[in-house]
Structures are given as structure tokens and as C-alpha cells.
ZADOSE-478431 format. One record per atom (N, C-alpha, C): residue number from 0; x negated, y, z negated; atom name. Coordinates in steps of 0.02 Angstrom, whole numbers, plus 50000, padded with zeros to 5 digits. Layout:
<sites>
+-----+-------+-------+-------+------+
! pos !    c1 !    c2 !    c3 ! site !
+-----+-------+-------+-------+------+
! NUM !     X !     Y !     Z !   CA !
...
+-----+-------+-------+-------+------+
</sites>
This chain:
<sites>
+-----+-------+-------+-------+------+
! pos !    c1 !    c2 !    c3 ! site !
+-----+-------+-------+-------+------+
!   0 ! 50080 ! 48474 ! 50179 !    N !
!   0 ! 50023 ! 48453 ! 50140 !   CA !
!   0 ! 50016 ! 48497 ! 50078 !    C !
!   1 ! 50010 ! 48468 ! 50022 !    N !
!   1 ! 50005 ! 48504 ! 49959 !   CA !
!   1 ! 49932 ! 48525 ! 49946 !    C !
!   2 ! 49923 ! 48588 ! 49928 !    N !
!   2 ! 49857 ! 48615 ! 49915 !   CA !
!   2 ! 49841 ! 48605 ! 49841 !    C !
!   3 ! 49781 ! 48580 ! 49827 !    N !
!   3 ! 49762 ! 48571 ! 49758 !   CA !
!   3 ! 49747 ! 48638 ! 49725 !    C !
!   4 ! 49750 ! 48638 ! 49659 !    N !
!   4 ! 49735 ! 48698 ! 49621 !   CA !
!   4 ! 49664 ! 48723 ! 49636 !    C !
!   5 ! 49618 ! 48677 ! 49641 !    N !
!   5 ! 49548 ! 48695 ! 49654 !   CA !
!   5 ! 49541 ! 48726 ! 49723 !    C !
!   6 ! 49573 ! 48698 ! 49773 !    N !
!   6 ! 49569 ! 48725 ! 49841 !   CA !
!   6 ! 49602 ! 48793 ! 49844 !    C !
!   7 ! 49658 ! 48802 ! 49809 !    N !
!   7 ! 49692 ! 48867 ! 49807 !   CA !
!   7 ! 49647 ! 48920 ! 49775 !    C !
!   8 ! 49611 ! 48901 ! 49723 !    N !
!   8 ! 49566 ! 48949 ! 49690 !   CA !
!   8 ! 49507 ! 48967 ! 49735 !    C !
!   9 ! 49481 ! 48919 ! 49771 !    N !
!   9 ! 49427 ! 48933 ! 49818 !   CA !
!   9 ! 49451 ! 48981 ! 49873 !    C !
!  10 ! 49511 ! 48968 ! 49899 !    N !
!  10 ! 49540 ! 49012 ! 49949 !   CA !
!  10 ! 49548 ! 49082 ! 49922 !    C !
!  11 ! 49574 ! 49088 ! 49861 !    N !
!  11 ! 49584 ! 49154 ! 49830 !   CA !
!  11 ! 49517 ! 49191 ! 49823 !    C !
!  12 ! 49466 ! 49156 ! 49800 !    N !
!  12 ! 49400 ! 49187 ! 49793 !   CA !
!  12 ! 49372 ! 49209 ! 49860 !    C !
!  13 ! 49382 ! 49168 ! 49912 !    N !
!  13 ! 49359 ! 49187 ! 49979 !   CA !
!  13 ! 49395 ! 49249 ! 50005 !    C !
!  14 ! 49459 ! 49253 ! 49991 !    N !
!  14 ! 49498 ! 49312 ! 50011 !   CA !
!  14 ! 49471 ! 49374 ! 49976 !    C !
!  15 ! 49459 ! 49369 ! 49911 !    N !
!  15 ! 49433 ! 49426 ! 49873 !   CA !
!  15 ! 49363 ! 49446 ! 49896 !    C !
!  16 ! 49321 ! 49397 ! 49910 !    N !
!  16 ! 49254 ! 49413 ! 49935 !   CA !
!  16 ! 49258 ! 49449 ! 50002 !    C !
!  17 ! 49300 ! 49424 ! 50047 !    N !
!  17 ! 49309 ! 49455 ! 50113 !   CA !
!  17 ! 49335 ! 49526 ! 50105 !    C !
!  18 ! 49384 ! 49535 ! 50061 !    N !
!  18 ! 49413 ! 49602 ! 50050 !   CA !
!  18 ! 49362 ! 49650 ! 50021 !    C !
!  19 ! 49322 ! 49627 ! 49974 !    N !
!  19 ! 49270 ! 49669 ! 49945 !   CA !
!  19 ! 49221 ! 49692 ! 49998 !    C !
!  20 ! 49200 ! 49646 ! 50040 !    N !
!  20 ! 49155 ! 49664 ! 50095 !   CA !
!  20 ! 49187 ! 49716 ! 50141 !    C !
!  21 ! 49249 ! 49704 ! 50161 !    N !
!  21 ! 49282 ! 49749 ! 50208 !   CA !
!  21 ! 49294 ! 49818 ! 50177 !    C !
!  22 ! 49316 ! 49820 ! 50114 !    N !
!  22 ! 49329 ! 49884 ! 50082 !   CA !
!  22 ! 49264 ! 49923 ! 50071 !    C !
!  23 ! 49209 ! 49887 ! 50062 !    N !
!  23 ! 49146 ! 49923 ! 50052 !   CA !
!  23 ! 49117 ! 49946 ! 50119 !    C !
!  24 ! 49135 ! 49914 ! 50173 !    N !
!  24 ! 49110 ! 49932 ! 50239 !   CA !
!  24 ! 49153 ! 49984 ! 50274 !    C !
!  25 ! 49217 ! 49987 ! 50258 !    N !
!  25 ! 49265 ! 50028 ! 50294 !   CA !
!  25 ! 49307 ! 50069 ! 50246 !    C !
!  26 ! 49342 ! 50116 ! 50274 !    N !
!  26 ! 49390 ! 50153 ! 50232 !   CA !
!  26 ! 49449 ! 50108 ! 50218 !    C !
!  27 ! 49484 ! 50124 ! 50165 !    N !
!  27 ! 49542 ! 50084 ! 50146 !   CA !
!  27 ! 49592 ! 50077 ! 50204 !    C !
!  28 ! 49604 ! 50131 ! 50240 !    N !
!  28 ! 49654 ! 50130 ! 50294 !   CA !
!  28 ! 49632 ! 50086 ! 50352 !    C !
!  29 ! 49567 ! 50075 ! 50360 !    N !
!  29 ! 49542 ! 50034 ! 50415 !   CA !
!  29 ! 49546 ! 49959 ! 50400 !    C !
!  30 ! 49558 ! 49941 ! 50337 !    N !
!  30 ! 49562 ! 49871 ! 50318 !   CA !
!  30 ! 49634 ! 49848 ! 50320 !    C !
!  31 ! 49647 ! 49793 ! 50354 !    N !
!  31 ! 49714 ! 49765 ! 50357 !   CA !
!  31 ! 49715 ! 49696 ! 50327 !    C !
!  32 ! 49775 ! 49671 ! 50313 !    N !
!  32 ! 49781 ! 49602 ! 50289 !   CA !
!  32 ! 49755 ! 49554 ! 50342 !    C !
!  33 ! 49767 ! 49570 ! 50406 !    N !
!  33 ! 49741 ! 49528 ! 50460 !   CA !
!  33 ! 49665 ! 49525 ! 50459 !    C !
!  34 ! 49632 ! 49583 ! 50448 !    N !
!  34 ! 49559 ! 49583 ! 50447 !   CA !
!  34 ! 49532 ! 49546 ! 50386 !    C !
!  35 ! 49566 ! 49551 ! 50330 !    N !
!  35 ! 49546 ! 49513 ! 50270 !   CA !
!  35 ! 49551 ! 49439 ! 50284 !    C !
!  36 ! 49607 ! 49418 ! 50313 !    N !
!  36 ! 49618 ! 49347 ! 50329 !   CA !
!  36 ! 49564 ! 49322 ! 50377 !    C !
!  37 ! 49551 ! 49361 ! 50429 !    N !
!  37 ! 49501 ! 49341 ! 50479 !   CA !
!  37 ! 49432 ! 49333 ! 50447 !    C !
!  38 ! 49412 ! 49381 ! 50405 !    N !
!  38 ! 49347 ! 49378 ! 50373 !   CA !
!  38 ! 49343 ! 49319 ! 50325 !    C !
!  39 ! 49398 ! 49304 ! 50291 !    N !
!  39 ! 49399 ! 49248 ! 50243 !   CA !
!  39 ! 49406 ! 49180 ! 50277 !    C !
!  40 ! 49424 ! 49182 ! 50342 !    N !
!  40 ! 49434 ! 49119 ! 50378 !   CA !
!  40 ! 49498 ! 49083 ! 50359 !    C !
!  41 ! 49549 ! 49122 ! 50342 !    N !
!  41 ! 49614 ! 49094 ! 50324 !   CA !
!  41 ! 49668 ! 49129 ! 50365 !    C !
!  42 ! 49729 ! 49106 ! 50357 !    N !
!  42 ! 49785 ! 49138 ! 50392 !   CA !
!  42 ! 49810 ! 49197 ! 50352 !    C !
!  43 ! 49847 ! 49240 ! 50386 !    N !
!  43 ! 49879 ! 49297 ! 50353 !   CA !
!  43 ! 49927 ! 49271 ! 50299 !    C !
!  44 ! 49960 ! 49216 ! 50313 !    N !
!  44 ! 50005 ! 49186 ! 50264 !   CA !
!  44 ! 49969 ! 49164 ! 50201 !    C !
!  45 ! 49908 ! 49141 ! 50209 !    N !
!  45 ! 49869 ! 49121 ! 50149 !   CA !
!  45 ! 49855 ! 49181 ! 50105 !    C !
!  46 ! 49839 ! 49238 ! 50137 !    N !
!  46 ! 49828 ! 49300 ! 50097 !   CA !
!  46 ! 49892 ! 49317 ! 50059 !    C !
!  47 ! 49948 ! 49316 ! 50095 !    N !
!  47 ! 50012 ! 49332 ! 50062 !   CA !
!  47 ! 50033 ! 49278 ! 50012 !    C !
!  48 ! 50005 ! 49219 ! 50017 !    N !
!  48 ! 50019 ! 49167 ! 49967 !   CA !
!  48 ! 49986 ! 49182 ! 49900 !    C !
!  49 ! 49933 ! 49222 ! 49903 !    N !
!  49 ! 49897 ! 49239 ! 49842 !   CA !
!  49 ! 49910 ! 49311 ! 49818 !    C !
!  50 ! 49925 ! 49356 ! 49865 !    N !
!  50 ! 49934 ! 49427 ! 49849 !   CA !
!  50 ! 49995 ! 49453 ! 49886 !    C !
!  51 ! 50030 ! 49499 ! 49853 !    N !
!  51 ! 50092 ! 49525 ! 49883 !   CA !
!  51 ! 50079 ! 49574 ! 49940 !    C !
!  52 ! 50022 ! 49607 ! 49938 !    N !
!  52 ! 50006 ! 49658 ! 49989 !   CA !
!  52 ! 49932 ! 49677 ! 49984 !    C !
!  53 ! 49910 ! 49719 ! 50030 !    N !
!  53 ! 49840 ! 49741 ! 50031 !   CA !
!  53 ! 49823 ! 49777 ! 49966 !    C !
!  54 ! 49869 ! 49817 ! 49940 !    N !
!  54 ! 49858 ! 49853 ! 49877 !   CA !
!  54 ! 49845 ! 49805 ! 49819 !    C !
!  55 ! 49881 ! 49750 ! 49819 !    N !
!  55 ! 49873 ! 49699 ! 49767 !   CA !
!  55 ! 49803 ! 49669 ! 49769 !    C !
!  56 ! 49777 ! 49658 ! 49830 !    N !
!  56 ! 49708 ! 49633 ! 49837 !   CA !
!  56 ! 49659 ! 49683 ! 49808 !    C !
!  57 ! 49668 ! 49747 ! 49827 !    N !
!  57 ! 49622 ! 49799 ! 49802 !   CA !
!  57 ! 49625 ! 49805 ! 49726 !    C !
!  58 ! 49685 ! 49802 ! 49698 !    N !
!  58 ! 49692 ! 49806 ! 49625 !   CA !
!  58 ! 49656 ! 49748 ! 49591 !    C !
!  59 ! 49659 ! 49689 ! 49620 !    N !
!  59 ! 49624 ! 49633 ! 49590 !   CA !
!  59 ! 49548 ! 49643 ! 49593 !    C !
!  60 ! 49524 ! 49671 ! 49648 !    N !
!  60 ! 49453 ! 49686 ! 49653 !   CA !
!  60 ! 49432 ! 49736 ! 49599 !    C !
!  61 ! 49474 ! 49786 ! 49587 !    N !
!  61 ! 49459 ! 49836 ! 49536 !   CA !
!  61 ! 49460 ! 49803 ! 49467 !    C !
!  62 ! 49510 ! 49761 ! 49454 !    N !
!  62 ! 49512 ! 49725 ! 49390 !   CA !
!  62 ! 49448 ! 49684 ! 49380 !    C !
!  63 ! 49429 ! 49648 ! 49431 !    N !
!  63 ! 49369 ! 49607 ! 49426 !   CA !
!  63 ! 49307 ! 49650 ! 49412 !    C !
!  64 ! 49303 ! 49706 ! 49447 !    N !
!  64 ! 49246 ! 49752 ! 49437 !   CA !
!  64 ! 49246 ! 49778 ! 49365 !    C !
!  65 ! 49303 ! 49799 ! 49341 !    N !
!  65 ! 49308 ! 49826 ! 49273 !   CA !
!  65 ! 49289 ! 49772 ! 49222 !    C !
!  66 ! 49313 ! 49712 ! 49232 !    N !
!  66 ! 49297 ! 49657 ! 49185 !   CA !
!  66 ! 49223 ! 49643 ! 49185 !    C !
!  67 ! 49192 ! 49642 ! 49244 !    N !
!  67 ! 49120 ! 49630 ! 49248 !   CA !
!  67 ! 49082 ! 49687 ! 49215 !    C !
!  68 ! 49102 ! 49748 ! 49229 !    N !
!  68 ! 49070 ! 49806 ! 49200 !   CA !
!  68 ! 49076 ! 49805 ! 49124 !    C !
!  69 ! 49135 ! 49791 ! 49100 !    N !
!  69 ! 49146 ! 49788 ! 49028 !   CA !
!  69 ! 49102 ! 49735 ! 48995 !    C !
!  70 ! 49099 ! 49677 ! 49026 !    N !
!  70 ! 49056 ! 49623 ! 48999 !   CA !
!  70 ! 48983 ! 49645 ! 48998 !    C !
!  71 ! 48961 ! 49679 ! 49050 !    N !
!  71 ! 48892 ! 49703 ! 49052 !   CA !
!  71 ! 48880 ! 49753 ! 48996 !    C !
!  72 ! 48926 ! 49800 ! 48986 !    N !
!  72 ! 48917 ! 49849 ! 48933 !   CA !
!  72 ! 48915 ! 49815 ! 48865 !    C !
!  73 ! 48961 ! 49769 ! 48853 !    N !
!  73 ! 48963 ! 49735 ! 48789 !   CA !
!  73 ! 48898 ! 49696 ! 48777 !    C !
!  74 ! 48872 ! 49665 ! 48829 !    N !
!  74 ! 48812 ! 49625 ! 48819 !   CA !
!  74 ! 48750 ! 49668 ! 48805 !    C !
!  75 ! 48752 ! 49733 ! 48823 !    N !
!  75 ! 48695 ! 49776 ! 48812 !   CA !
!  75 ! 48703 ! 49823 ! 48752 !    C !
!  76 ! 48761 ! 49822 ! 48721 !    N !
!  76 ! 48772 ! 49866 ! 48664 !   CA !
!  76 ! 48743 ! 49835 ! 48600 !    C !
!  77 ! 48726 ! 49879 ! 48554 !    N !
!  77 ! 48692 ! 49857 ! 48493 !   CA !
!  77 ! 48742 ! 49833 ! 48441 !    C !
!  78 ! 48798 ! 49868 ! 48434 !    N !
!  78 ! 48845 ! 49850 ! 48381 !   CA !
!  78 ! 48917 ! 49849 ! 48406 !    C !
!  79 ! 48959 ! 49817 ! 48367 !    N !
!  79 ! 49030 ! 49814 ! 48384 !   CA !
!  79 ! 49061 ! 49885 ! 48384 !    C !
!  80 ! 49037 ! 49928 ! 48339 !    N !
!  80 ! 49063 ! 49997 ! 48336 !   CA !
!  80 ! 49049 ! 50033 ! 48401 !    C !
!  81 ! 48989 ! 50024 ! 48430 !    N !
!  81 ! 48973 ! 50055 ! 48494 !   CA !
!  81 ! 49018 ! 50026 ! 48549 !    C !
!  82 ! 49031 ! 49961 ! 48547 !    N !
!  82 ! 49074 ! 49929 ! 48596 !   CA !
!  82 ! 49144 ! 49958 ! 48593 !    C !
!  83 ! 49170 ! 49967 ! 48533 !    N !
!  83 ! 49237 ! 49995 ! 48526 !   CA !
!  83 ! 49240 ! 50068 ! 48550 !    C !
!  84 ! 49186 ! 50106 ! 48539 !    N !
!  84 ! 49183 ! 50174 ! 48563 !   CA !
!  84 ! 49185 ! 50177 ! 48639 !    C !
!  85 ! 49149 ! 50132 ! 48672 !    N !
!  85 ! 49149 ! 50129 ! 48745 !   CA !
!  85 ! 49219 ! 50110 ! 48770 !    C !
!  86 ! 49251 ! 50063 ! 48737 !    N !
!  86 ! 49318 ! 50041 ! 48758 !   CA !
!  86 ! 49367 ! 50100 ! 48751 !    C !
!  87 ! 49361 ! 50139 ! 48697 !    N !
!  87 ! 49404 ! 50196 ! 48687 !   CA !
!  87 ! 49390 ! 50249 ! 48741 !    C !
!  88 ! 49327 ! 50259 ! 48758 !    N !
!  88 ! 49309 ! 50307 ! 48810 !   CA !
!  88 ! 49340 ! 50287 ! 48876 !    C !
!  89 ! 49333 ! 50223 ! 48896 !    N !
!  89 ! 49363 ! 50200 ! 48958 !   CA !
!  89 ! 49439 ! 50207 ! 48958 !    C !
!  90 ! 49470 ! 50192 ! 48901 !    N !
!  90 ! 49543 ! 50200 ! 48897 !   CA !
!  90 ! 49563 ! 50272 ! 48908 !    C !
!  91 ! 49524 ! 50318 ! 48880 !    N !
!  91 ! 49538 ! 50389 ! 48890 !   CA !
!  91 ! 49530 ! 50410 ! 48962 !    C !
!  92 ! 49478 ! 50386 ! 48994 !    N !
!  92 ! 49466 ! 50402 ! 49065 !   CA !
!  92 ! 49523 ! 50376 ! 49108 !    C !
!  93 ! 49544 ! 50315 ! 49095 !    N !
!  93 ! 49599 ! 50285 ! 49133 !   CA !
!  93 ! 49663 ! 50325 ! 49122 !    C !
!  94 ! 49676 ! 50346 ! 49061 !    N !
!  94 ! 49736 ! 50385 ! 49047 !   CA !
!  94 ! 49735 ! 50451 ! 49085 !    C !
!  95 ! 49678 ! 50485 ! 49086 !    N !
!  95 ! 49672 ! 50548 ! 49122 !   CA !
!  95 ! 49681 ! 50536 ! 49197 !    C !
!  96 ! 49650 ! 50483 ! 49222 !    N !
!  96 ! 49652 ! 50468 ! 49294 !   CA !
!  96 ! 49723 ! 50453 ! 49317 !    C !
!  97 ! 49765 ! 50425 ! 49274 !    N !
!  97 ! 49832 ! 50409 ! 49295 !   CA !
!  97 ! 49882 ! 50465 ! 49283 !    C !
!  98 ! 49865 ! 50514 ! 49241 !    N !
!  98 ! 49913 ! 50566 ! 49224 !   CA !
!  98 ! 49897 ! 50635 ! 49252 !    C !
!  99 ! 49835 ! 50649 ! 49268 !    N !
!  99 ! 49814 ! 50716 ! 49287 !   CA !
!  99 ! 49799 ! 50719 ! 49362 !    C !
! 100 ! 49840 ! 50754 ! 49400 !    N !
! 100 ! 49831 ! 50756 ! 49473 !   CA !
! 100 ! 49766 ! 50792 ! 49492 !    C !
! 101 ! 49744 ! 50842 ! 49454 !    N !
! 101 ! 49680 ! 50875 ! 49468 !   CA !
! 101 ! 49622 ! 50827 ! 49460 !    C !
! 102 ! 49625 ! 50785 ! 49408 !    N !
! 102 ! 49573 ! 50736 ! 49397 !   CA !
! 102 ! 49571 ! 50687 ! 49456 !    C !
! 103 ! 49630 ! 50665 ! 49478 !    N !
! 103 ! 49633 ! 50619 ! 49535 !   CA !
! 103 ! 49600 ! 50650 ! 49596 !    C !
! 104 ! 49615 ! 50713 ! 49610 !    N !
! 104 ! 49585 ! 50746 ! 49668 !   CA !
! 104 ! 49510 ! 50753 ! 49659 !    C !
! 105 ! 49488 ! 50769 ! 49599 !    N !
! 105 ! 49416 ! 50774 ! 49585 !   CA !
! 105 ! 49382 ! 50707 ! 49593 !    C !
! 106 ! 49415 ! 50654 ! 49570 !    N !
! 106 ! 49387 ! 50587 ! 49577 !   CA !
! 106 ! 49380 ! 50569 ! 49651 !    C !
! 107 ! 49432 ! 50584 ! 49690 !    N !
! 107 ! 49429 ! 50571 ! 49762 !   CA !
! 107 ! 49373 ! 50611 ! 49794 !    C !
! 108 ! 49364 ! 50672 ! 49773 !    N !
! 108 ! 49309 ! 50712 ! 49799 !   CA !
! 108 ! 49241 ! 50680 ! 49783 !    C !
! 109 ! 49233 ! 50657 ! 49721 !    N !
! 109 ! 49170 ! 50626 ! 49700 !   CA !
! 109 ! 49157 ! 50561 ! 49739 !    C !
! 110 ! 49209 ! 50525 ! 49756 !    N !
! 110 ! 49200 ! 50464 ! 49794 !   CA !
! 110 ! 49170 ! 50477 ! 49863 !    C !
! 111 ! 49178 ! 50537 ! 49887 !    N !
! 111 ! 49151 ! 50555 ! 49953 !   CA !
! 111 ! 49082 ! 50586 ! 49949 !    C !
! 112 ! 49049 ! 50577 ! 49893 !    N !
! 112 ! 48984 ! 50609 ! 49882 !   CA !
! 112 ! 48931 ! 50586 ! 49932 !    C !
! 113 ! 48940 ! 50527 ! 49960 !    N !
! 113 ! 48890 ! 50503 ! 50009 !   CA !
! 113 ! 48890 ! 50546 ! 50072 !    C !
! 114 ! 48943 ! 50583 ! 50084 !    N !
! 114 ! 48947 ! 50626 ! 50143 !   CA !
! 114 ! 48915 ! 50695 ! 50130 !    C !
! 115 ! 48898 ! 50709 ! 50068 !    N !
! 115 ! 48872 ! 50776 ! 50051 !   CA !
! 115 ! 48801 ! 50785 ! 50074 !    C !
! 116 ! 48780 ! 50848 ! 50086 !    N !
! 116 ! 48709 ! 50862 ! 50100 !   CA !
! 116 ! 48666 ! 50844 ! 50039 !    C !
! 117 ! 48603 ! 50828 ! 50050 !    N !
! 117 ! 48558 ! 50805 ! 49996 !   CA !
! 117 ! 48553 ! 50856 ! 49940 !    C !
! 118 ! 48549 ! 50921 ! 49955 !    N !
! 118 ! 48542 ! 50970 ! 49901 !   CA !
! 118 ! 48604 ! 50973 ! 49857 !    C !
! 119 ! 48663 ! 50962 ! 49887 !    N !
! 119 ! 48724 ! 50960 ! 49847 !   CA !
! 119 ! 48725 ! 50898 ! 49803 !    C !
! 120 ! 48703 ! 50841 ! 49830 !    N !
! 120 ! 48699 ! 50779 ! 49791 !   CA !
! 120 ! 48654 ! 50788 ! 49730 !    C !
! 121 ! 48596 ! 50821 ! 49742 !    N !
! 121 ! 48548 ! 50832 ! 49688 !   CA !
! 121 ! 48579 ! 50876 ! 49634 !    C !
! 122 ! 48611 ! 50930 ! 49655 !    N !
! 122 ! 48643 ! 50976 ! 49607 !   CA !
! 122 ! 48699 ! 50941 ! 49569 !    C !
! 123 ! 48737 ! 50901 ! 49603 !    N !
! 123 ! 48792 ! 50864 ! 49571 !   CA !
! 123 ! 48765 ! 50815 ! 49519 !    C !
! 124 ! 48709 ! 50783 ! 49536 !    N !
! 124 ! 48679 ! 50735 ! 49488 !   CA !
! 124 ! 48656 ! 50771 ! 49425 !    C !
! 125 ! 48627 ! 50830 ! 49433 !    N !
! 125 ! 48605 ! 50869 ! 49375 !   CA !
! 125 ! 48665 ! 50890 ! 49333 !    C !
! 126 ! 48717 ! 50914 ! 49366 !    N !
! 126 ! 48778 ! 50934 ! 49330 !   CA !
! 126 ! 48808 ! 50875 ! 49292 !    C !
! 127 ! 48810 ! 50818 ! 49324 !    N !
! 127 ! 48838 ! 50758 ! 49292 !   CA !
! 127 ! 48796 ! 50738 ! 49232 !    C !
! 128 ! 48730 ! 50739 ! 49240 !    N !
! 128 ! 48685 ! 50721 ! 49185 !   CA !
! 128 ! 48694 ! 50769 ! 49126 !    C !
! 129 ! 48697 ! 50833 ! 49141 !    N !
! 129 ! 48706 ! 50883 ! 49088 !   CA !
! 129 ! 48773 ! 50873 ! 49052 !    C !
! 130 ! 48824 ! 50858 ! 49091 !    N !
! 130 ! 48890 ! 50847 ! 49062 !   CA !
! 130 ! 48889 ! 50787 ! 49015 !    C !
! 131 ! 48857 ! 50733 ! 49036 !    N !
! 131 ! 48854 ! 50672 ! 48995 !   CA !
! 131 ! 48814 ! 50684 ! 48932 !    C !
! 132 ! 48759 ! 50723 ! 48937 !    N !
! 132 ! 48718 ! 50737 ! 48877 !   CA !
! 132 ! 48756 ! 50778 ! 48827 !    C !
! 133 ! 48799 ! 50824 ! 48850 !    N !
! 133 ! 48838 ! 50864 ! 48803 !   CA !
! 133 ! 48889 ! 50822 ! 48766 !    C !
! 134 ! 48912 ! 50768 ! 48796 !    N !
! 134 ! 48962 ! 50726 ! 48765 !   CA !
! 134 ! 48933 ! 50678 ! 48714 !    C !
! 135 ! 48869 ! 50666 ! 48718 !    N !
! 135 ! 48838 ! 50616 ! 48673 !   CA !
! 135 ! 48824 ! 50646 ! 48606 !    C !
+-----+-------+-------+-------+------+
</sites>
């Protein structure tokens, strides 16, 4: 039976929604292609029909998030010059994140901030705010 383009797109969106839910609820290592398929209500083969592997699913979620975030920033910016500055800033952050192993480790550390004690979270928020104000 041939799947229509529309049905394939719905299946793909369901897979991505299921993966987003699972990745937000669990650690990356706890999420499997089988669990994504089960949550989406499709077969494992259907997941592999749309994505080459679990990493590919995650990368698509990140792309979607970045696109949404970028659209939100553009819609709230005052001028095209400000929009280009933000795009340049993000490009720089991505370059650092892919080339600097210390930055990668720091980013991984920051991702675990929900596990920190409240006083450390508060101090980190102040440090981050101060850092951002110095850059502006």
C-alpha cells in the first residue's frame, strides 16, 4: 500500500512530537527508537523510514527549535540591523560550541542546572545576568 505525502508528513510530525516528549522526560540514553515508535503509535520501521537513527531525530528537533526561536527573535526585533546582529551572535555561539571542548563541557554542565542546589542556581543566574549585561 502506497503512503500519501500527507500521511507521511503526519507520521513524521507524530514521531517528532513523541521524541520531543520522551527527550524532555528522560535522559538521552534512556530514549530508544522503540520507545519513540511506541509513543508515536507507529512501527520502528516507520521511524527509520523518516530518520536514519535516534541522533537524526534529535538533530531535527534541535533544528525545529532553532528555527522557531529565530522566528520569535526576528518577530520581536525592531530593525533588520538588530536581526543581523542576533544571527551573527548565534553563528558565533554555534562555532564555539562545535570547536571548543571546554565550552562543550561547560554547556553540558549548565544543562544539568536543574540538579543544582537553589543557592547555586541563584548565584549562577546572577553571574549569567552580569555576563550578558557586560556584552550589551
